[in-house]
FIGU-426718 format. One record per residue (C-alpha): residue in one letter; x, y, z; residue number from 1. Coordinates in nm, 3 decimals, always signed. Layout:
BEGIN
ATOM  aa        x        y        z    i
ATOM   A        X        Y        Z  NUM
...
! end
This chain:
BEGIN
ATOM  aa        x        y        z    i
ATOM   M   +0.000   +0.000   +0.000    1
ATOM   S   +0.142   +0.340   -0.099    2
ATOM   S   +0.182   +0.637   +0.139    3
ATOM   N   -0.107   +0.811   -0.039    4
ATOM   D   -0.328   +0.507   +0.015    5
ATOM   L   -0.235   +0.505   +0.383    6
ATOM   R   -0.317   +0.875   +0.415    7
ATOM   D   -0.650   +0.820   +0.242    8
ATOM   A   -0.727   +0.531   +0.476    9
ATOM   D   -0.637   +0.744   +0.779   10
ATOM   N   -0.852   +1.030   +0.654   11
ATOM   G   -1.138   +0.791   +0.584   12
ATOM   H   -1.118   +0.659   +0.938   13
ATOM   L   -1.102   +1.013   +1.080   14
ATOM   V   -1.408   +1.121   +0.883   15
ATOM   A   -1.596   +0.807   +0.989   16
ATOM   T   -1.510   +0.886   +1.353   17
ATOM   L   -1.633   +1.242   +1.303   18
ATOM   Q   -1.959   +1.114   +1.151   19
ATOM   D   -2.014   +0.883   +1.446   20
ATOM   S   -1.939   +1.161   +1.694   21
ATOM   L   -2.168   +1.413   +1.522   22
ATOM   S   -2.451   +1.160   +1.516   23
ATOM   K   -2.422   +1.105   +1.893   24
ATOM   L   -2.386   +1.467   +2.004   25
ATOM   P   -2.762   +1.545   +1.995   26
ATOM   A   -2.844   +1.262   +2.239   27
ATOM   S   -2.607   +1.394   +2.508   28
ATOM   M   -2.729   +1.751   +2.457   29
ATOM   V   -3.096   +1.655   +2.487   30
ATOM   C   -3.020   +1.448   +2.797   31
ATOM   F   -2.851   +1.751   +2.953   32
ATOM   S   -3.132   +1.998   +2.881   33
ATOM   N   -3.412   +1.756   +2.973   34
ATOM   S   -3.245   +1.669   +3.303   35
ATOM   L   -3.205   +2.035   +3.396   36
ATOM   R   -3.566   +2.112   +3.305   37
ATOM   H   -3.688   +1.817   +3.510   38
ATOM   L   -3.466   +1.918   +3.798   39
ATOM   F   -3.602   +2.271   +3.823   40
ATOM   N   -3.958   +2.244   +3.702   41
ATOM   E   -4.065   +1.909   +3.842   42
ATOM   S   -3.834   +1.818   +4.130   43
ATOM   K   -3.936   +2.099   +4.362   44
ATOM   V   -3.833   +2.072   +4.725   45
ATOM   T   -3.887   +2.309   +5.017   46
ATOM   G   -3.606   +2.465   +5.217   47
ATOM   Q   -3.740   +2.400   +5.565   48
ATOM   D   -3.471   +2.149   +5.664   49
ATOM   D   -3.092   +2.178   +5.661   50
ATOM   A   -3.066   +1.890   +5.416   51
ATOM   T   -3.304   +2.040   +5.163   52
ATOM   K   -3.147   +2.382   +5.208   53
ATOM   K   -2.813   +2.224   +5.117   54
ATOM   F   -2.970   +2.070   +4.810   55
ATOM   L   -3.135   +2.397   +4.708   56
ATOM   E   -2.793   +2.562   +4.716   57
ATOM   V   -2.665   +2.292   +4.479   58
ATOM   R   -2.970   +2.334   +4.258   59
ATOM   D   -2.924   +2.712   +4.236   60
ATOM   N   -2.562   +2.669   +4.131   61
ATOM   T   -2.673   +2.426   +3.863   62
ATOM   R   -2.937   +2.675   +3.752   63
ATOM   Q   -2.664   +2.931   +3.692   64
ATOM   N   -2.481   +2.677   +3.479   65
ATOM   A   -2.800   +2.633   +3.279   66
ATOM   V   -2.818   +3.007   +3.213   67
ATOM   V   -2.453   +3.007   +3.102   68
ATOM   Y   -2.529   +2.719   +2.869   69
ATOM   T   -2.833   +2.888   +2.719   70
ATOM   E   -2.667   +3.224   +2.656   71
ATOM   K   -2.309   +3.125   +2.572   72
ATOM   L   -2.232   +2.757   +2.525   73
ATOM   L   -2.533   +2.659   +2.318   74
ATOM   P   -2.478   +2.934   +2.056   75
ATOM   L   -2.107   +2.848   +2.048   76
ATOM   S   -2.191   +2.477   +2.006   77
ATOM   E   -2.413   +2.569   +1.711   78
ATOM   K   -2.132   +2.778   +1.565   79
ATOM   V   -1.877   +2.496   +1.582   80
ATOM   V   -2.112   +2.242   +1.426   81
ATOM   R   -2.215   +2.491   +1.156   82
ATOM   S   -1.849   +2.552   +1.072   83
ATOM   I   -1.806   +2.180   +1.000   84
ATOM   G   -2.119   +2.193   +0.786   85
ATOM   Y   -1.989   +2.495   +0.596   86
ATOM   F   -1.664   +2.309   +0.535   87
ATOM   A   -1.856   +2.012   +0.391   88
ATOM   D   -2.054   +2.251   +0.167   89
ATOM   Y   -1.740   +2.339   -0.024   90
ATOM   F   -1.696   +1.978   -0.129   91
ATOM   E   -2.063   +1.927   -0.198   92
ATOM   D   -2.125   +2.248   -0.394   93
ATOM   L   -1.794   +2.328   -0.569   94
ATOM   E   -1.610   +2.155   -0.849   95
ATOM   F   -1.248   +2.055   -0.792   96
ATOM   E   -1.090   +2.354   -0.969   97
ATOM   D   -1.305   +2.604   -0.778   98
ATOM   W   -1.238   +2.421   -0.453   99
ATOM   S   -0.862   +2.427   -0.514  100
ATOM   E   -0.870   +2.805   -0.546  101
ATOM   C   -1.029   +2.830   -0.199  102
ATOM   L   -0.749   +2.655   -0.009  103
ATOM   D   -0.609   +2.969   +0.152  104
ATOM   D   -0.951   +3.074   +0.278  105
ATOM   L   -1.035   +2.720   +0.389  106
ATOM   I   -0.715   +2.686   +0.590  107
ATOM   D   -0.777   +3.019   +0.765  108
ATOM   D   -1.141   +2.932   +0.837  109
ATOM   V   -1.065   +2.579   +0.962  110
ATOM   E   -0.802   +2.725   +1.195  111
ATOM   K   -1.060   +2.964   +1.339  112
ATOM   A   -1.312   +2.683   +1.370  113
ATOM   E   -1.053   +2.477   +1.558  114
ATOM   G   -0.997   +2.770   +1.796  115
ATOM   F   -1.367   +2.801   +1.873  116
ATOM   C   -1.393   +2.425   +1.919  117
ATOM   D   -1.105   +2.430   +2.167  118
ATOM   L   -1.269   +2.721   +2.350  119
ATOM   L   -1.595   +2.526   +2.364  120
ATOM   K   -1.410   +2.225   +2.510  121
ATOM   H   -1.250   +2.449   +2.769  122
ATOM   M   -1.587   +2.591   +2.872  123
ATOM   H   -1.749   +2.248   +2.895  124
ATOM   N   -1.462   +2.118   +3.106  125
ATOM   T   -1.509   +2.414   +3.338  126
ATOM   M   -1.877   +2.328   +3.362  127
ATOM   I   -1.787   +1.969   +3.451  128
ATOM   T   -1.562   +2.104   +3.727  129
ATOM   N   -1.849   +2.318   +3.857  130
ATOM   L   -2.094   +2.030   +3.843  131
ATOM   K   -1.846   +1.802   +4.020  132
ATOM   A   -1.806   +2.060   +4.296  133
ATOM   N   -2.182   +2.067   +4.325  134
ATOM   E   -2.188   +1.688   +4.323  135
ATOM   D   -1.945   +1.679   +4.617  136
ATOM   K   -2.166   +1.924   +4.799  137
ATOM   A   -2.467   +1.718   +4.702  138
ATOM   K   -2.310   +1.405   +4.851  139
ATOM   V   -2.312   +1.579   +5.187  140
ATOM   G   -2.672   +1.666   +5.120  141
ATOM   I   -2.748   +1.304   +5.030  142
ATOM   E   -2.614   +1.182   +5.364  143
ATOM   M   -2.828   +1.440   +5.538  144
ATOM   L   -3.124   +1.345   +5.320  145
ATOM   E   -3.087   +0.978   +5.402  146
ATOM   K   -3.096   +1.057   +5.772  147
ATOM   M   -3.378   +1.302   +5.711  148
ATOM   S   -3.573   +1.045   +5.512  149
ATOM   L   -3.557   +0.798   +5.799  150
ATOM   Q   -3.661   +1.070   +6.041  151
ATOM   Y   -3.941   +1.176   +5.808  152
ATOM   E   -4.060   +0.816   +5.792  153
ATOM   R   -4.072   +0.802   +6.172  154
ATOM   D   -4.240   +1.144   +6.182  155
ATOM   S   -4.486   +1.029   +5.920  156
ATOM   Q   -4.589   +0.725   +6.117  157
ATOM   D   -4.608   +0.926   +6.438  158
ATOM   L   -4.818   +1.200   +6.278  159
ATOM   K   -5.049   +0.949   +6.115  160
ATOM   S   -5.098   +0.781   +6.452  161
ATOM   K   -5.176   +1.115   +6.609  162
ATOM   A   -5.410   +1.194   +6.322  163
ATOM   L   -5.594   +0.868   +6.384  164
ATOM   E   -5.613   +0.949   +6.755  165
ATOM   R   -5.753   +1.292   +6.673  166
ATOM   T   -6.010   +1.141   +6.442  167
ATOM   D   -6.116   +0.886   +6.703  168
ATOM   S   -6.127   +1.160   +6.967  169
ATOM   A   -6.344   +1.375   +6.743  170
ATOM   E   -6.589   +1.091   +6.687  171
ATOM   T   -6.602   +1.019   +7.060  172
ATOM   T   -6.666   +1.387   +7.134  173
ATOM   R   -6.953   +1.391   +6.883  174
ATOM   T   -7.100   +1.079   +7.039  175
ATOM   W   -7.102   +1.229   +7.390  176
ATOM   G   -7.246   +1.550   +7.253  177
ATOM   N   -7.535   +1.360   +7.101  178
ATOM   I   -7.594   +1.166   +7.424  179
ATOM   F   -7.623   +1.478   +7.641  180
ATOM   A   -7.795   +1.695   +7.384  181
ATOM   P   -8.152   +1.634   +7.522  182
ATOM   L   -8.042   +1.727   +7.875  183
ATOM   T   -7.865   +2.047   +7.769  184
ATOM   M   -8.110   +2.163   +7.507  185
ATOM   G   -7.854   +2.095   +7.233  186
ATOM   I   -7.580   +2.309   +7.384  187
ATOM   S   -7.355   +2.012   +7.457  188
ATOM   K   -7.393   +1.892   +7.100  189
ATOM   A   -7.291   +2.228   +6.959  190
ATOM   V   -6.990   +2.249   +7.192  191
ATOM   C   -6.881   +1.891   +7.122  192
ATOM   D   -6.927   +1.938   +6.745  193
ATOM   S   -6.703   +2.245   +6.761  194
ATOM   I   -6.437   +2.052   +6.953  195
ATOM   A   -6.470   +1.763   +6.710  196
ATOM   R   -6.424   +1.993   +6.410  197
ATOM   Q   -6.102   +2.126   +6.561  198
ATOM   G   -5.991   +1.766   +6.607  199
ATOM   D   -6.069   +1.694   +6.240  200
ATOM   I   -5.864   +1.995   +6.128  201
ATOM   V   -5.562   +1.892   +6.337  202
ATOM   A   -5.594   +1.534   +6.208  203
ATOM   K   -5.597   +1.648   +5.844  204
ATOM   E   -5.304   +1.887   +5.900  205
ATOM   S   -5.100   +1.610   +6.063  206
ATOM   T   -5.169   +1.371   +5.776  207
ATOM   A   -5.081   +1.637   +5.515  208
ATOM   L   -4.757   +1.726   +5.694  209
ATOM   A   -4.654   +1.361   +5.717  210
ATOM   T   -4.719   +1.309   +5.346  211
ATOM   A   -4.536   +1.630   +5.250  212
ATOM   K   -4.227   +1.535   +5.450  213
ATOM   K   -4.206   +1.193   +5.289  214
ATOM   E   -4.255   +1.338   +4.937  215
ATOM   N   -3.994   +1.606   +5.007  216
ATOM   A   -3.730   +1.346   +5.089  217
ATOM   D   -3.816   +1.133   +4.784  218
ATOM   I   -3.808   +1.430   +4.545  219
ATOM   A   -3.478   +1.559   +4.684  220
ATOM   Q   -3.318   +1.217   +4.642  221
ATOM   E   -3.438   +1.196   +4.283  222
ATOM   A   -3.316   +1.546   +4.203  223
ATOM   V   -2.968   +1.487   +4.343  224
ATOM   A   -2.949   +1.163   +4.145  225
ATOM   L   -3.023   +1.358   +3.825  226
ATOM   T   -2.704   +1.560   +3.869  227
ATOM   S   -2.471   +1.264   +3.918  228
ATOM   T   -2.646   +1.015   +3.688  229
ATOM   Y   -2.742   +1.233   +3.391  230
ATOM   L   -2.608   +1.590   +3.397  231
ATOM   I   -2.236   +1.525   +3.445  232
ATOM   P   -2.221   +1.217   +3.217  233
ATOM   A   -2.407   +1.410   +2.944  234
ATOM   V   -2.153   +1.695   +2.950  235
ATOM   K   -1.866   +1.444   +2.953  236
ATOM   D   -2.010   +1.271   +2.647  237
ATOM   F   -2.039   +1.605   +2.471  238
ATOM   V   -1.676   +1.694   +2.551  239
ATOM   A   -1.568   +1.356   +2.412  240
ATOM   G   -1.750   +1.446   +2.090  241
ATOM   L   -1.581   +1.785   +2.081  242
ATOM   E   -1.242   +1.613   +2.113  243
ATOM   V   -1.317   +1.427   +1.790  244
ATOM   C   -1.431   +1.746   +1.616  245
ATOM   S   -1.120   +1.930   +1.730  246
ATOM   M   -0.894   +1.647   +1.610  247
ATOM   F   -1.071   +1.645   +1.272  248
ATOM   L   -1.027   +2.020   +1.231  249
ATOM   N   -0.662   +2.005   +1.336  250
ATOM   V   -0.573   +1.720   +1.099  251
ATOM   T   -0.772   +1.886   +0.819  252
ATOM   K   -0.586   +2.212   +0.868  253
ATOM   E   -0.248   +2.035   +0.850  254
ATOM   R   -0.354   +1.832   +0.546  255
ATOM   L   -0.479   +2.137   +0.356  256
ATOM   T   -0.164   +2.332   +0.442  257
ATOM   K   +0.056   +2.056   +0.299  258
ATOM   M   -0.157   +2.043   -0.014  259
ATOM   K   -0.125   +2.418   -0.063  260
ATOM   N   +0.252   +2.411   -0.012  261
ATOM   K   +0.305   +2.120   -0.251  262
ATOM   G   +0.070   +2.268   -0.509  263
ATOM   S   +0.014   +1.930   -0.670  264
ATOM   K   -0.312   +1.788   -0.796  265
ATOM   G   -0.181   +1.443   -0.706  266
ATOM   T   -0.255   +1.488   -0.338  267
ATOM   K   -0.548   +1.728   -0.369  268
ATOM   K   -0.775   +1.534   -0.603  269
ATOM   P   -0.802   +1.206   -0.403  270
ATOM   Y   -0.870   +1.403   -0.084  271
ATOM   Y   -1.130   +1.617   -0.259  272
ATOM   L   -1.309   +1.313   -0.403  273
ATOM   M   -1.303   +1.129   -0.068  274
ATOM   M   -1.449   +1.432   +0.115  275
ATOM   K   -1.705   +1.495   -0.159  276
ATOM   K   -1.843   +1.144   -0.101  277
ATOM   Q   -1.872   +1.213   +0.274  278
ATOM   S   -1.993   +1.574   +0.257  279
ATOM   T   -2.366   +1.497   +0.228  280
ATOM   E   -2.360   +1.273   +0.534  281
ATOM   I   -2.153   +1.525   +0.732  282
ATOM   N   -2.406   +1.795   +0.647  283
ATOM   R   -2.694   +1.567   +0.741  284
ATOM   N   -2.542   +1.502   +1.085  285
ATOM   C   -2.473   +1.873   +1.135  286
ATOM   M   -2.832   +1.959   +1.051  287
ATOM   K   -2.953   +1.684   +1.283  288
ATOM   F   -2.763   +1.851   +1.565  289
ATOM   L   -2.887   +2.199   +1.477  290
ATOM   S   -3.245   +2.076   +1.454  291
ATOM   I   -3.252   +1.986   +1.824  292
ATOM   T   -3.095   +2.306   +1.959  293
ATOM   D   -3.424   +2.498   +1.955  294
ATOM   M   -3.579   +2.222   +2.163  295
ATOM   M   -3.284   +2.243   +2.402  296
ATOM   R   -3.321   +2.619   +2.418  297
ATOM   T   -3.689   +2.579   +2.508  298
ATOM   D   -3.599   +2.331   +2.783  299
ATOM   L   -3.330   +2.555   +2.928  300
ATOM   Q   -3.535   +2.875   +2.905  301
ATOM   S   -3.817   +2.711   +3.101  302
ATOM   I   -3.585   +2.706   +3.403  303
ATOM   P   -3.661   +2.997   +3.639  304
ATOM   S   -3.396   +3.267   +3.627  305
ATOM   N   -3.271   +3.513   +3.885  306
ATOM   V   -3.189   +3.882   +3.851  307
ATOM   S   -2.829   +3.808   +3.949  308
ATOM   D   -2.781   +3.549   +3.674  309
ATOM   K   -2.679   +3.799   +3.403  310
ATOM   N   -2.390   +3.932   +3.612  311
ATOM   Y   -2.287   +3.573   +3.685  312
ATOM   V   -2.290   +3.483   +3.314  313
ATOM   D   -2.085   +3.789   +3.213  314
ATOM   T   -1.829   +3.730   +3.488  315
ATOM   W   -1.807   +3.360   +3.404  316
ATOM   L   -1.747   +3.432   +3.034  317
ATOM   D   -1.474   +3.689   +3.105  318
ATOM   Q   -1.297   +3.440   +3.333  319
ATOM   Q   -1.315   +3.161   +3.074  320
ATOM   L   -1.181   +3.378   +2.792  321
ATOM   E   -0.893   +3.499   +3.007  322
ATOM   E   -0.803   +3.146   +3.119  323
ATOM   F   -0.816   +3.028   +2.757  324
ATOM   R   -0.588   +3.314   +2.649  325
ATOM   K   -0.331   +3.221   +2.916  326
ATOM   Q   -0.334   +2.857   +2.810  327
ATOM   H   -0.312   +2.920   +2.435  328
ATOM   H   -0.122   +3.252   +2.430  329
ATOM   D   -0.341   +3.386   +2.150  330
ATOM   A   -0.452   +3.743   +2.215  331
ATOM   S   -0.588   +3.792   +1.862  332
ATOM   F   -0.822   +3.495   +1.890  333
ATOM   L   -0.936   +3.626   +2.229  334
ATOM   E   -1.043   +3.952   +2.064  335
ATOM   T   -1.218   +3.759   +1.787  336
ATOM   S   -1.404   +3.556   +2.050  337
ATOM   K   -1.508   +3.863   +2.246  338
ATOM   K   -1.645   +4.028   +1.934  339
ATOM   W   -1.838   +3.717   +1.841  340
ATOM   F   -1.995   +3.677   +2.187  341
ATOM   K   -2.105   +4.040   +2.173  342
ATOM   S   -2.267   +3.984   +1.837  343
ATOM   I   -2.452   +3.660   +1.900  344
ATOM   R   -2.827   +3.656   +1.890  345
ATOM   M   -3.048   +3.377   +2.017  346
ATOM   G   -3.182   +3.147   +1.743  347
ATOM   S   -3.027   +2.886   +1.520  348
ATOM   G   -3.068   +3.071   +1.189  349
ATOM   K   -3.037   +2.921   +0.843  350
ATOM   K   -2.712   +2.777   +0.715  351
ATOM   P   -2.613   +2.949   +0.387  352
ATOM   S   -2.426   +2.777   +0.108  353
ATOM   P   -2.064   +2.869   +0.020  354
ATOM   S   -2.185   +3.020   -0.306  355
ATOM   N   -2.355   +3.293   -0.100  356
ATOM   Q   -2.127   +3.314   +0.201  357
ATOM   S   -1.769   +3.211   +0.263  358
ATOM   L   -1.656   +3.029   +0.574  359
ATOM   G   -1.462   +3.333   +0.680  360
ATOM   Q   -1.779   +3.539   +0.709  361
ATOM   T   -1.921   +3.302   +0.966  362
ATOM   F   -1.665   +3.395   +1.227  363
! end
């Protein structure tokens, strides 16, 4: 097998890995958004006990992560996936000669796409760190909840017993009231009925409180489990997918650069034909991802927000961009990123073809 054949095989494997990754990204994203929506809109606990107060603190921190995701990470995720789709468009829509003339622009655009993909990975890893910190805090809450649940169960049984006693007492009081009613001209009946009604009220309140305490413990347990079982694994799966996208963009950039420097059709044409065969499927997977982002946005926007969230989001973004700059030593890309984040608008938009818009204009 020649070196060109080996390179083609390697590229074919890389593209196949990208296809597989792109096809799986929507599942992890939907899992993330659905879990957050369920956590905040269905798993509602009260803050009357120390254990549930601890959990509510965890939940509020997670809510802030959801706002960050809605306003910053989701649009950036769309941007990265679109950039791969735009790249595929050039193979799908352009003939070889026209494509060859675009190499300089393609290399520049792929490099920018790689930068945004790396930034997106960095932000997701930070979110994992935040969620893990919350998970550690939640573990303390779980221990408290387990003790609380046992106590609630004992309280529930005790309150139900008292409720039964109150009910029996109320019935007994009514019975005595009826017995003495003829002798007291009905006064004893009225007094005993009033006492009995008070007994009924206390009995119902005790039963309701017992039920509420038990439900509170069950809901809190379920909500904490959502964080460790679904939220964190979903973000990890997404980061794993981004690793594949980043590797694809990096290898593609290097391959295109070598093609440009050699200036030979011998290496360009086989690569072009291989990518042209894959471009439709790449685009299909990109559109599959983009088609679910509006649903994710709806899920995330249904989570109650707080007036302090906007300041949190802005501070969080500034910190992430600065950390990324220090790690990658790229001040120019930092400025490009800041400009883009200022310009983003909510909504997925329509993906134009390269005949109407170049890759460079998407950044």
